One Martini backbone bead per residue (centre of mass of N, CA, C, O) as a GRO file, in nm:
protein
   95
    1MET     BB    1  10.055  -7.363   6.949
    2GLN     BB    2   9.805  -7.134   6.894
    3LEU     BB    3   9.657  -6.883   7.067
    4THR     BB    4   9.317  -6.784   7.116
    5ARG     BB    5   9.106  -6.540   7.181
    6LEU     BB    6   8.821  -6.541   7.346
    7GLN     BB    7   8.501  -6.480   7.206
    8PHE     BB    8   8.191  -6.314   7.316
    9GLN     BB    9   7.849  -6.299   7.205
   10VAL     BB   10   7.557  -6.085   7.264
   11TYR     BB   11   7.235  -6.095   7.094
   12THR     BB   12   6.971  -5.961   6.897
   13GLN     BB   13   6.678  -6.070   6.698
   14ARG     BB   14   6.440  -5.987   6.474
   15LEU     BB   15   6.148  -6.205   6.390
   16GLY     BB   16   5.951  -6.025   6.292
   17SER     BB   17   5.682  -5.909   6.495
   18ASN     BB   18   5.702  -6.165   6.748
   19LYS     BB   19   6.014  -6.241   6.729
   20VAL     BB   20   6.303  -6.351   6.928
   21ALA     BB   21   6.661  -6.361   6.926
   22TRP     BB   22   6.899  -6.515   7.121
   23CYS     BB   23   7.252  -6.467   7.091
   24PHE     BB   24   7.536  -6.705   7.108
   25ALA     BB   25   7.884  -6.633   7.048
   26ASP     BB   26   8.187  -6.790   6.928
   27ASN     BB   27   8.558  -6.873   6.868
   28GLY     BB   28   8.597  -7.157   6.910
   29GLN     BB   29   8.645  -7.493   6.823
   30GLY     BB   30   8.404  -7.636   6.773
   31PHE     BB   31   8.187  -7.839   6.548
   32LYS     BB   32   8.003  -8.066   6.415
   33ASN     BB   33   7.671  -8.036   6.344
   34HIS     BB   34   7.586  -8.345   6.409
   35HIS     BB   35   7.640  -8.289   6.735
   36ALA     BB   36   7.419  -8.094   6.847
   37LYS     BB   37   7.187  -8.283   6.952
   38ARG     BB   38   7.358  -8.420   7.173
   39LEU     BB   39   7.401  -8.152   7.354
   40LEU     BB   40   7.075  -8.172   7.450
   41LYS     BB   41   7.156  -8.395   7.629
   42PRO     BB   42   7.184  -8.532   7.914
   43PHE     BB   43   7.527  -8.555   8.000
   44SER     BB   44   7.639  -8.401   7.753
   45ARG     BB   45   7.956  -8.370   7.587
   46GLY     BB   46   8.211  -8.265   7.446
   47GLN     BB   47   8.504  -8.277   7.293
   48GLY     BB   48   8.786  -8.207   7.481
   49VAL     BB   49   8.659  -8.154   7.810
   50GLU     BB   50   8.799  -8.298   8.055
   51THR     BB   51   8.927  -8.014   8.194
   52ILE     BB   52   8.625  -7.925   8.216
   53ALA     BB   53   8.383  -7.820   8.396
   54GLY     BB   54   8.095  -8.037   8.419
   55SER     BB   55   7.776  -8.220   8.335
   56GLY     BB   56   7.579  -8.169   8.074
   57MET     BB   57   7.306  -7.973   8.155
   58GLY     BB   58   7.274  -7.690   8.038
   59LEU     BB   59   7.143  -7.727   7.748
   60ALA     BB   60   6.917  -7.914   7.841
   61LEU     BB   61   6.774  -7.702   8.021
   62VAL     BB   62   6.735  -7.482   7.814
   63ASP     BB   63   6.568  -7.647   7.614
   64LYS     BB   64   6.333  -7.707   7.809
   65ILE     BB   65   6.253  -7.416   7.870
   66VAL     BB   66   6.199  -7.330   7.581
   67ASP     BB   67   5.979  -7.544   7.530
   68LEU     BB   68   5.782  -7.445   7.758
   69HIS     BB   69   5.773  -7.160   7.572
   70HIS     BB   70   5.750  -7.234   7.265
   71GLY     BB   71   6.034  -7.265   7.149
   72MET     BB   72   6.375  -7.233   7.008
   73LEU     BB   73   6.678  -7.428   6.966
   74THR     BB   74   6.995  -7.350   6.817
   75ILE     BB   75   7.285  -7.503   6.650
   76GLU     BB   76   7.596  -7.365   6.525
   77SER     BB   77   7.881  -7.526   6.356
   78SER     BB   78   8.246  -7.534   6.322
   79PRO     BB   79   8.546  -7.623   6.285
   80GLU     BB   80   8.727  -7.353   6.406
   81GLN     BB   81   8.444  -7.142   6.417
   82GLY     BB   82   8.258  -7.205   6.637
   83CYS     BB   83   7.947  -7.079   6.797
   84LEU     BB   84   7.578  -7.084   6.761
   85ILE     BB   85   7.319  -6.974   6.980
   86LYS     BB   86   6.957  -6.998   6.957
   87VAL     BB   87   6.680  -6.818   7.107
   88VAL     BB   88   6.335  -6.861   7.031
   89LEU     BB   89   6.072  -6.618   7.095
   90THR     BB   90   5.780  -6.495   7.191
   91GLN     BB   91   5.654  -6.195   7.216
   92ALA     BB   92   5.505  -6.014   7.433
   93ALA     BB   93   5.241  -5.838   7.489
   94GLU     BB   94   5.158  -5.526   7.531
   95GLY     BB   95   4.973  -5.421   7.833
   0.00000   0.00000   0.00000
């Protein structure tokens, strides 16, 4: 088995005049997109993570916080292609 160096990127995208997406991308093992909604449920974890510490609450909490701010969280992934998580929020008016 060949090991791949994990890369993680954080960046923003402007979506129209008043929305901003915070994007979190990696080149990890990824997963099939139909599993994405399950990862937003409390205590849910991905497959093959038995040796990795965690409770499965992280994305569930982030999703709830984003929802309370009337935003949207999306997850895109493909097996062996990594994962992209986007948090889209309305930008506060300046002034």
